C-alpha positions as CSV (number, residue, x, y, z in Angstrom):
1,X,-0.1,0.0,-0.1
2,X,1.3,3.4,-1.0
3,X,1.6,5.9,1.8
4,X,-1.0,8.6,1.9
5,X,0.0,12.0,0.4
6,X,-1.3,14.1,3.4
7,X,-0.5,17.6,1.5
8,X,-3.6,17.0,-0.5
9,X,-6.0,16.4,2.2
10,X,-4.8,18.0,5.4
11,X,-5.1,22.0,5.6
12,X,-4.1,24.5,8.4
13,X,-6.3,27.4,8.1
14,X,-6.1,30.1,11.1
15,X,-10.0,30.6,10.4
16,X,-10.9,26.9,10.8
17,X,-10.7,25.3,14.2
18,X,-8.1,27.8,15.3
19,X,-5.5,26.9,12.9
20,X,-5.4,23.3,14.0
21,X,-4.7,20.8,11.1
22,X,-8.0,19.4,9.9
23,X,-9.0,17.4,6.9
24,X,-9.4,19.9,3.9
25,X,-13.1,20.9,3.1
26,X,-14.0,19.8,6.8
27,X,-13.7,21.1,10.5
28,X,-12.2,17.5,11.6
29,X,-8.9,17.8,13.4
30,X,-6.4,15.4,12.5
31,X,-5.9,14.8,16.3
32,X,-9.5,13.7,16.6
33,X,-8.9,11.1,13.9
34,X,-5.6,9.9,15.3
35,X,-6.9,9.7,18.9
36,X,-10.1,7.7,17.6
37,X,-7.8,5.4,16.0
38,X,-5.5,5.1,19.1
39,X,-8.6,4.3,21.1
40,X,-9.2,1.3,19.1
41,X,-11.7,2.3,16.4
42,X,-11.2,0.9,12.9
43,X,-10.9,3.1,10.0
44,X,-14.5,2.2,8.9
45,X,-15.9,3.0,12.7
46,X,-14.0,6.7,12.4
47,X,-15.9,7.0,9.0
48,X,-19.1,6.0,10.6
49,X,-18.6,8.8,13.2
50,X,-17.5,11.2,10.5
51,X,-19.2,10.2,7.4
52,X,-17.8,13.2,5.3
53,X,-14.2,11.4,5.5
54,X,-12.9,8.8,3.1
55,X,-10.4,6.0,4.0
56,X,-7.8,8.2,2.2
57,X,-8.5,11.0,4.6
58,X,-8.0,9.0,7.7
59,X,-4.8,7.6,6.1
60,X,-3.8,11.1,5.3
61,X,-4.2,11.9,8.9
62,X,-2.1,9.2,10.1
63,X,0.6,10.4,7.3
64,X,0.5,13.8,8.6
65,X,0.8,12.6,12.2
66,X,3.9,10.5,11.3
67,X,5.7,13.2,9.5
68,X,5.0,15.7,12.3
69,X,6.6,13.2,14.8
70,X,9.4,12.5,12.5
71,X,10.2,16.5,12.5
72,X,9.8,17.1,16.1
73,X,12.0,16.4,19.0
74,X,10.4,14.5,21.4
75,X,10.8,14.8,25.2
76,X,9.9,11.6,27.3
77,X,7.0,12.1,29.6
78,X,7.2,11.3,33.2
79,X,3.9,9.7,34.4
80,X,3.3,8.7,38.0
81,X,5.1,5.4,39.1
82,X,7.1,5.7,35.7
83,X,11.1,5.8,35.3
84,X,12.1,9.3,37.3
85,X,8.8,9.6,38.8
86,X,10.4,10.1,42.4
87,X,13.2,12.2,41.4
88,X,13.7,15.5,43.1
89,X,11.4,14.5,46.0
């Protein structure tokens, strides 16, 4: 399967959803799609929740998220009980 070309489907417009990346022509944020998939919804279920989306839109949201993560420097989060949780106490 070829990776979705997110540039054709993801738009950032300051006048739409406060400039948050959304699927072009909608107000559906990329983070909502990726979060729904992370919560265990299948692509078909995401589309059922947001019928204006196509499978290509969902895969484009994932491709966008993957590229953003590739470009960003990630800082590990410390969670309660996780590594480093008791440092500085």
